[in-house]
C-alpha positions, 0 to 999 in steps of 0.5 A, spaced: 118 217 548 123 220 552 121 218 559 125 214 563 123 214 570 117 210 572 112 212 577 111 206 582 109 204 589 106 199 594 100 198 590 103 197 584 108 192 587 102 188 590 098 188 584 104 185 580 105 180 585 098 178 585 098 177 577 105 173 578 101 169 583 095 168 578 100 166 573 104 161 577 098 158 579 095 157 572 101 154 569 100 148 575 093 147 572 095 144 566 097 137 565 100 137 558 106 141 556 104 143 550 098 147 553 102 149 559 107 153 554 101 156 551 099 159 558 106 161 559 106 165 553 099 169 555 102 170 562 108 174 559 103 178 556 099 179 562 105 181 566 108 186 561 101 189 561 099 188 554 093 183 556 088 185 561 086 181 567 079 179 564 082 177 557 087 173 560 082 169 564 078 168 558 084 165 554 086 161 560 079 158 560 080 156 553 086 153 554 084 149 559 078 146 555 084 144 550 088 141 555 082 137 557 081 135 550 088 133 549 089 130 556 086 123 554 090 122 548 096 123 552 094 118 558 091 113 554 094 107 551 095 108 543 094 102 539 096 102 531 092 097 528 092 095 520 087 092 517 089 088 511 086 082 506 083 081 499 078 086 496 071 085 499 072 081 505 070 086 510 076 090 512 072 097 512 066 093 515 070 091 521 074 097 522 067 101 523 065 095 528 071 097 532 070 104 531 063 103 533 061 108 528 062 109 520 069 111 519 070 107 513 066 106 506 064 099 506 062 094 500 061 087 499 063 087 492 070 084 490 071 091 487 075 095 492 072 101 495 078 103 499 082 106 493 088 108 498 090 107 505 086 111 510 087 112 517 082 114 523 083 116 530 078 113 535 078 113 543 075 107 547 075 110 554 072 103 557 079 100 555 083 106 556 086 106 549 086 110 543 086 106 536 090 109 530 086 105 525 089 104 518 084 101 513 088 098 507 087 097 500 085 090 498 092 086 497 088 083 491 085 090 489 081 089 482 083 096 479 091 096 481 097 092 479 101 088 485 106 093 484 101 099 486 099 095 492 106 094 494 107 101 494 101 103 498 103 098 503 110 102 504 106 108 505 104 105 512 110 107 514 108 114 513 101 113 517 105 109 522 112 111 523 113 108 530 110 101 527 104 097 527 101 094 534 096 089 531 096 087 523 089 085 523 088 080 517 081 079 515 079 073 511 072 071 509 071 064 511 063 062 511 064 055 510 070 055 515 075 052 510 081 054 508 080 054 501 086 056 495 084 063 495 085 063 503 092 060 503 094 065 497 091 071 501 096 068 507 102 067 503 101 074 500 101 077 507 107 074 509 111 076 502 109 083 504 111 083 511 116 078 512 116 071 516 115 075 522 108 078 521 105 072 525 108 075 531 104 081 530 098 078 527 090 077 529 087 073 524 079 075 523 075 070 520 069 074 517 062 070 516 065 064 520 060 060 524 066 056 527 069 058 534 077 060 534 078 053 538 075 049 532 079 053 527 085 051 531 083 044 530 082 044 523 088 048 522 092 042 526 088 037 522 089 040 515 094 045 515 099 043 520 105 047 518 101 053 518 098 051 525 105 050 528 107 057 525 102 060 528 102 057 535 110 059 535 108 066 533 103 067 538 098 069 533 091 070 535 085 068 532 078 071 532 071 069 528 066 074 527 059 071 524 056 077 520 049 073 520 046 067 521 040 063 518 033 062 520 029 056 519 027 058 512 034 059 510 034 067 510 040 071 513 038 074 520 043 080 523 045 078 529 049 081 535 057 081 534 058 085 540 062 079 544 066 077 538 068 085 537 069 085 544 074 079 544 078 082 538 079 089 542 082 085 548 086 082 543 089 088 540 090 091 547 094 085 549 099 086 544 106 087 546 110 087 540 110 092 535 111 090 527 117 094 525 122 094 519 127 098 515 121 102 511 119 104 518 126 106 521 127 110 514 121 114 515 122 115 522 129 118 520 126 122 515 121 125 519 126 127 524 130 130 519 124 134 517 122 136 524 129 138 526 130 142 519 123 146 520 125 148 527 131 151 524 127 156 520 124 160 525 127 166 528 122 167 534 122 162 540 114 163 541 113 160 534 119 155 534 115 152 540 109 151 536 113 148 531 116 143 536 108 141 538 107 140 531 113 136 530 111 131 536 105 130 533 108 128 526 113 123 530 108 120 534 104 119 527 098 123 530 099 128 524 100 126 517 106 129 513 101 133 508 098 136 514 104 137 518 107 141 511 101 145 511 101 147 519 108 149 518 107 153 512 101 157 516 106 158 522 
């Protein structure tokens, strides 16, 4: 304990220089700041002699694997999609079609299966986009009051604090006609989100055998005010026939890849983000929480880890509940 002079020589100095070069080169291999900072922490331990070169190499390999997984998320465009509509019209089914796998529970009943808002993240490498899909409870949920449904819609701000890229309004239109219930659905959507909602909306007409062009023509003929509003707002219409009948009138499943592809492209092409006071207030609240959390840490290493979680929270990639849990762990 009382020793004060360290034995050193050219061999030791050369070894330190070699380790320093390795550490610097390793940092240059990372594409994301989060994992580069973790590598820097390991480099400190290596250069202090607290980590062997073999253990450092293993840790570096693990961090590079994590960096590779995170990199697509950072470079891909992120599109936040909110599916809304009445219960049983196929919101969850449509979300599963967009995801290319089952991520939401489906039902054709008017009793809503989606009892609360849920969010999934799905990557679409061919389009270089990552969808943050939110499946809402039906606007006319058969088990909940309108006040409860409206409270759920307010919760979207927590799931997507940076706003919504595309509000996908799902309507079941088997006959291709704008029934009173369809009109009421559209009115409810506008009352919830405001008159500007159609600037951010994609209308998906489910079980509809007509083309978007035919729907536009029908709207111009029978709903001219609505058609004008949609045209001026740049609303997109997509039709998705979930099935067709054979010569005997039996329902036959048909491929809908083309229609889903067009819907995906419409989502990717969105440029205006839906925002409101609720979303701005949520962002301010989350920002305050993040800043306060950083102040709770006494060491730079763990504070940096908290900052990484804060970034995910403020980007909407981490729920508030999960963030709170990670904060407690740290």
